[in-house]
C-alpha positions in Angstrom: 107.5 94.7 44.5 110.9 95.4 46.2 110.2 92.5 48.7 109.3 90.2 45.8 112.5 91.1 43.9 114.6 90.6 46.9 113.1 87.1 47.4 113.7 86.3 43.7 117.3 87.4 44.0 117.8 85.4 47.2 116.3 82.3 45.6 118.5 82.8 42.5 121.6 83.0 44.7 120.7 79.7 46.5 120.1 77.9 43.1 123.3 79.3 41.7 125.1 78.0 44.8 124.0 74.5 44.1 126.6 74.5 41.3 129.3 76.2 43.4 130.6 73.2 45.4 133.7 73.1 47.5 134.1 76.8 47.9 136.9 77.5 50.3 137.2 80.9 52.1 138.3 82.4 55.3 135.8 83.6 57.9 136.7 85.9 60.8 134.4 85.7 63.7 134.6 86.0 67.5 138.3 87.1 67.2 139.2 83.8 65.5 139.9 82.9 61.9 139.4 79.5 60.3 139.5 78.2 56.7 136.0 76.8 55.8 134.6 74.7 53.0 131.1 75.6 51.9 128.7 73.6 49.8 125.2 74.3 48.7 123.3 71.0 48.8 119.8 69.5 48.4 118.0 66.5 49.8 114.6 64.9 49.8 112.1 65.6 52.6 109.1 63.4 53.1 110.3 60.5 51.1 107.7 57.9 50.6 104.8 60.4 50.7 102.7 61.6 47.9 104.4 65.0 47.8 108.1 64.8 48.7 110.0 68.1 48.7 113.5 69.0 47.7 115.1 71.0 50.6 118.0 73.3 49.8 120.7 73.9 52.4 124.1 75.4 53.0 126.7 73.1 54.5 129.7 74.8 56.0 132.5 72.9 57.7 136.2 73.4 58.7 138.5 72.7 55.9 141.5 72.1 58.1 140.5 68.7 59.6 140.9 65.2 58.3 138.5 63.5 60.8 134.6 63.6 60.9 133.3 66.6 62.8 130.1 67.3 64.8 127.4 69.3 63.0 124.6 71.7 64.0 121.4 72.0 61.9 120.2 75.6 61.7 116.4 76.1 61.4 115.1 79.5 60.4 112.1 81.5 61.7 108.8 82.5 60.1 110.6 85.1 58.0 112.8 82.5 56.3 116.6 82.2 56.0 118.2 85.5 57.2 121.3 86.9 58.8 120.8 85.0 62.0 121.8 81.7 60.4 125.0 83.2 59.1 125.8 84.8 62.4 125.5 81.6 64.4 127.0 79.5 61.7 130.2 81.5 61.8 130.3 81.3 65.6 130.0 77.5 65.5 132.3 77.0 62.6 135.0 79.0 64.4 134.8 76.3 67.2 135.3 73.5 64.7 131.7 72.5 64.2 130.0 72.0 60.8 126.6 73.7 60.2 123.7 72.8 57.9 121.4 75.8 57.4 118.1 74.5 55.8 115.5 76.5 53.8 112.1 75.1 54.5 110.1 77.8 52.7 111.5 77.8 49.2 110.5 74.2 48.5 106.9 75.1 49.5 106.7 78.3 47.5 106.2 80.3 50.7 107.2 84.0 51.2 107.7 83.9 55.0 106.2 86.0 57.7 102.6 84.8 57.9 103.1 82.9 54.6 104.1 79.8 56.5 102.7 76.3 57.0 99.7 75.9 59.3 101.6 73.8 61.9 105.3 73.4 62.9 104.8 69.7 62.7 104.5 70.1 59.0 108.2 71.0 58.8 109.6 68.2 61.1 110.1 65.9 58.1 112.7 68.5 56.8 114.6 68.1 60.1 114.6 64.3 59.9 115.8 64.5 56.3 118.6 66.9 57.3 119.7 64.5 60.0 119.7 61.6 57.5 121.7 63.7 55.0 124.3 64.5 57.6 124.6 60.9 58.7 125.2 59.9 55.1 128.4 62.1 54.9 131.7 60.6 55.8 133.1 64.0 56.9 130.3 64.4 59.6 130.3 62.5 62.9 126.8 60.8 62.8 126.7 60.5 66.6 127.4 64.2 67.3 124.5 66.2 65.7 122.8 69.2 67.2 120.1 71.7 66.2 119.4 75.4 66.8 116.2 77.2 65.7 114.8 80.7 65.9 111.2 81.4 66.7 109.5 78.8 64.3 112.8 76.9 64.4 112.8 77.3 68.1 109.5 75.5 68.3 111.0 72.8 66.1 113.8 72.4 68.7 111.2 72.2 71.5 109.2 69.5 69.8 112.3 67.5 68.8 113.7 67.6 72.3 111.1 65.0 73.5 110.8 62.7 70.5 112.6 59.4 70.2 113.2 58.9 66.4 116.4 60.8 65.8 118.9 59.3 68.3 122.0 61.3 67.1 120.3 64.6 67.9 122.1 65.2 71.2 121.9 69.0 71.8 119.2 71.5 70.9 118.9 75.2 71.3 115.5 77.0 71.1 115.8 80.8 70.6 112.6 82.5 71.8 110.3 79.5 71.1 106.9 81.0 72.3 106.8 79.3 75.7 103.2 80.0 76.6 101.8 77.8 73.8 103.0 74.3 74.8 100.5 71.9 76.3 97.8 74.5 75.5 97.7 74.7 71.7 96.9 71.2 70.1 99.9 69.6 68.6 102.5 71.4 70.7 103.4 69.0 73.5 106.3 69.7 75.9 106.1 67.0 78.5 109.6 65.4 78.6 113.2 65.7 77.4 114.5 62.5 75.9 117.2 60.9 78.1 120.0 61.4 75.5 119.1 65.0 74.8 120.0 68.3 76.3 118.0 71.5 75.6 118.9 75.1 76.0 116.1 77.7 75.8 117.1 81.4 75.1 114.3 83.7 75.9 114.2 87.5 75.8 113.0 89.4 78.8 111.2 91.8 76.4 109.7 89.2 74.1 106.0 90.0 73.8 105.0 86.6 72.6 105.2 85.5 76.2 104.3 86.9 79.6 106.7 87.2 82.5 107.8 83.9 83.7 106.2 81.8 81.0 109.4 80.0 80.0 110.3 79.3 83.7 106.8 78.0 84.4 107.0 75.7 81.4 110.3 74.1 82.5 109.0 73.7 86.0 106.1 71.7 84.7 108.5 69.0 83.4 109.3 65.9 85.4 112.3 66.4 87.6 114.6 64.2 85.5 113.6 66.2 82.4 114.2 69.5 84.2 117.8 68.4 84.8 118.3 68.2 81.0 117.1 71.8 80.3 119.1 75.0 80.7 117.0 78.2 80.5 118.7 81.6 79.9 116.6 84.8 80.0 118.4 87.7 78.3 117.9 91.2 79.7 116.7 93.8 77.2 116.1 91.2 74.5 113.0 91.2 72.3 112.0 88.5 69.8 114.6 88.1 67.1 117.0 90.4 69.0 120.0 89.3 66.9 119.0 90.9 63.6 121.0 94.1 63.0 118.1 96.0 61.5 116.1 99.1 62.3 113.4 98.6 65.0 110.2 97.2 63.6 106.9 95.6 64.5 105.6 92.3 63.3 102.0 91.1 63.7 101.4 87.5 64.7 98.2 85.9 66.0 100.3 83.9 68.4 101.8 87.0 70.1 100.7 88.2 73.6 99.9 84.7 74.8 97.7 84.0 71.8 95.7 87.2 71.9 97.6 88.5 68.8 99.2 91.8 68.2 102.2 93.8 67.0 105.5 92.3 68.3 108.4 94.8 68.7 111.8 93.6 67.3 114.9 95.5 68.3 118.6 94.6 67.7 120.5 94.1 70.9 124.2 93.6 70.3 125.0 92.8 73.9 122.4 90.1 74.1 123.5 88.8 70.7 127.1 88.4 71.8 126.0 86.7 75.0 123.8 84.3 73.0 126.6 83.4 70.6 128.9 82.6 73.5 126.3 80.6 75.4 125.3 78.5 72.4 128.8 77.9 71.2 129.9 76.7 74.6 126.8 74.5 74.8 127.3 72.8 71.5 131.1 72.3 72.0 130.6 70.7 75.3 127.6 68.5 74.3 129.0 67.4 70.9 132.4 66.4 72.0 131.7 63.6 74.4 
């Protein structure tokens, strides 16, 4: 009951936010302070299909610039929108980047966890719709768009790294994206990185979805030219979802332990979190400013 009430409260806040446009506030993060403008927006996903969806999102952007700015799409994990999105959004906003944090579960009536779509491909239309939404805005640079995703969202980043439809998607970050599964589970190819893309993979040395070296082996399977477009960072002492400042927990997933299934440990690691924020901020600033 408590979980249900929390989700109802969260959904209510998002809906209320749709009417709270142009909220200006100051955010202090990474020892910098910047005035931000925050809008709660919605756009159509799967237009032209029998069942289009309305995707809610939170758009945050610097309020102290008069020119279009780069933007990063933030894609949540199986648990849904959580504090990770806010954490990374603040880090990127402090560097002058806009962020668009999308909620894929609310439109589908899903609770998160194992209440999720059957396949990550089912949510890719939401990303294409987010890209088109950003391109439609005069305050966003349509040629400087990136994406970061956590777990499920990390898989989104991996799949998008090789596709050819969304030309502006220049930089992608995949946080703990279950490396063992690609090219093994149907529908999860990872055979190339598009020429105009750059991908950063952040893996945790203690992530029990994968075995030792799975991410390294996956990158080494790519063609040489694609390998040059991937940067892999393995964070010592980091589990799956290491950035969430919560009590230690276990999460069952049938994809864990190389597909054998099992209880995945999740532990907050502040040092790895700070390192991840620095790595990803530097990556997006360098890639979305050329």
